[in-house]
Steps between C-alpha positions, in 0.01 A plus 500: 500500500581836661315392813762226550797734471673646806390851417475604861822353626728704721832524322823518693738791472714289264219396269658695217775245496257211472503347148231232473465296185296681237215357292398617152155349505263302718298199412193500725301191609168418354230753614309242708808428713625858506170636631473227762851549640562710807831598345727418207868419477735407218649149463812575295819315580858595420744209514874559525726458199541129583122450483456451876235700680663654810338848521142620533433856378239617754413820314493618137468855369247578226397845387625656822316257722653228716323165469562211736555138411227245571717373787539841666134586442393166661715566805374857535138386491561207734675720754233769453754770426350813350677649199608803699702276729694354211832686483761457231843577645741557219802267491372336820166327479121514532331551834153348557406636845735318733615259229819599317584336168865546390532582127757646268456837326297327229237391746613131484518265792687173516253206496529291813400158363358274770605191305447318176171481311188380697641637828160668539172308495350429158123449438344396180224727363298194415499396871367844591221476239419150617486609865789282610682782681420600856444867566745483795784440250458866380410663830708820559716404200602682182385276218684538170330373190724411210592247240765235572482302177818479292329590181403853605866610524470653843786303652790691648861406548603555866814420704308191625337365191477553125118473492322692776152624407483882495216498748721325758769762443235757605427296808870505606517879467166563683594261786838667551334847520234390743741302716777764465751242380706702255834455338710809547777572253810676633611832350723484199793641703482191728523265203789695356673493840459122524626463144813710560582367850459135404725542200763701686513268802516189279778642287703591810461147639546273200797691357701351789406142411555258220218359285377243755490748789349768281229256384415410861469865601294584190263215570471617859416852373238367264345294782505798736341741248234242404428418866477868590265569213282197597490593867401863443240395241346207690525633856489878462323555170795702373619442145857579407615450145757220537529431126751774434714423813510135394599594145753740642645227727548278193657793311736578787600136541576460133684834484711431810569143387623630167703768678652237736575276209680780312683602817606141569624467144704810537632377833582163344693672219684713753588200714614304195704789371659545845564139603512287185875539479549443875292196585322201344168515321351307794597772747382776264158332477483465880576872536227588254248280689603638839611870463553531875795262480708770331520836680664701230524811709757344734499298823727330748519126453727212590655358186790276397739667257747322270799665338688313227814638346752369246840452665785687336281635222715817453816302414287252303360773280845651444642163376228418245336659201189707575290272275606192704447678828144607411409160352614296795363753755160496331493120504593495866249770603222335294556167671512659845187706429304188405601340830397809700162502340470123544534555878248793486751768581452866413774592256580853609774607268826417321789708627749433225590138557323488836142382571281632781205283590265485799208298634180579697418807293286600319320174575528366854699177522522351850792275388701780345830392661455140387427614140816716500723218620359250251537758225865566590581127504324460165701793356831351613405159363405647161818713498714185533316350204560818297872489594529146362325609183721808453809294560391244239432788255836657575338814642610701801326408823322715757463438871270676749446573866155518667414686818167451678352692792158526668356806675260791499542745212296764318341364183299692244493700179801728514625747239403817321118534486381509137849420363647179629380293792638167618352255751802442722630461858717729709638480851785370723412135445526553121849649549594214730405247230728679254791502744452133582520419128837681479639268769456193278840578344670509848362156583526362148138380502192553290228564762508689828203579721453697827388375833163675433436272201621193686247564778227471234614171350653313791191291563465435126855355499417282797191344342665477155268748335824644374682176426860398444627841616773595742511833672840578661565789737804707398536816710333812608527823301463852629339681208598859433279736707386224733623392844343154523685224318301282265559125463599379151429147375608306195235297315598196291324207340586154637519167319215246470405326820636773722262681728487881533693640790610820669856530625519784754802718573792344671632705791826587335344590165291791623670810360391859512592702196423841356338495157641779286 
């Protein structure tokens, strides 16, 4: 036995770090075979925890001696390498002359399987005994003699098959040593780096996408990692552990998906809390689906603003009991609010008896001016119905004026951070809408709009998109702080069978006035 050990090997400087598998005892072959053999080698196998045989321990330590496996011993004898030329390089590999076998610090090498079972030529022992085999079949070959029958329990589970005879496993290892076709495993640091980088990069990418986009990116990552592992293994003989990166990719995907879900739920609650009292449920749901539609931080945007105010409310409240004032005002505001939401307006606020509403924010509405006009006409129509109802009930009646303007304003979440914030609009065009509403008393009409709003709906009046409506030019107003006069138009509903029309200013009716 001792003659077969590598007692005369030249150890590397790092040999003290080498930690080959240890044996407690040795079972020697029958004396007749042992004495006839040029050398001996062990045949032990050490499958992984899943039962698959991936590693071949090339050396084993016993009583201070290093013994080779039958596969290493066969290659050494075939290559005619003297023992003194066999060098164990701790944590690196085994050198056989000019042949270098990569191993781990336990003296194990990854088995490079050439294929499934019967990749190598099989010959029956009976054919040899009967003289049916030509001597050329064995010329310059290493011939391994072993059992392949199922009943002798020498079948091994490999990555290719669940029943490879142990002797063919030996053939795969010997062939890879002789032909220098090894599988090299990368250092642990490389595997850890791949693990961390793949997880970090994936998380940075998919956190920006919803479930579908995140799934597509994750599948792409899985495909890339698998393809990289296959390419390095099949083409370069380099094995990287892709199991943990793949598991990590799944973990990152699930974690980020859960994170995105929780974040979206929080965002949805925030949007609902912020807008549920301003807009319809439909618009709230659209904002939740498309967060970019609402820039809460503030932006410039063209909107159409509507101011509605009760005419003579101060004197009205002085003449009636507070309970009656509140009851009738709440009924009026409730009806008007329903109409605003019906026409998808954003209900900004109640300013006492006044209502401020706007369109085209937070959700973009290309027909914002049209919606505002139809809303105003609907409000006036419903007010007239309420007036008839109040009159029949013997209750006091309210009347209102509505001013509409279109222009660029600042829209966003405005207020005291952490205390009270409101999604609202500010700007000159908002102020102009308020001043236009105040002119409804001067002209004894319900709805006034500016030339800016008219420019948005003129074509809609012409093609009857806004039907049975008359727009009449009144005069031009110079708003306080502005030099350019603004055209003011009255809007009224027409009877059945009458087409919508626009009546422009008459030459003598153009009046410049200072709004105070």
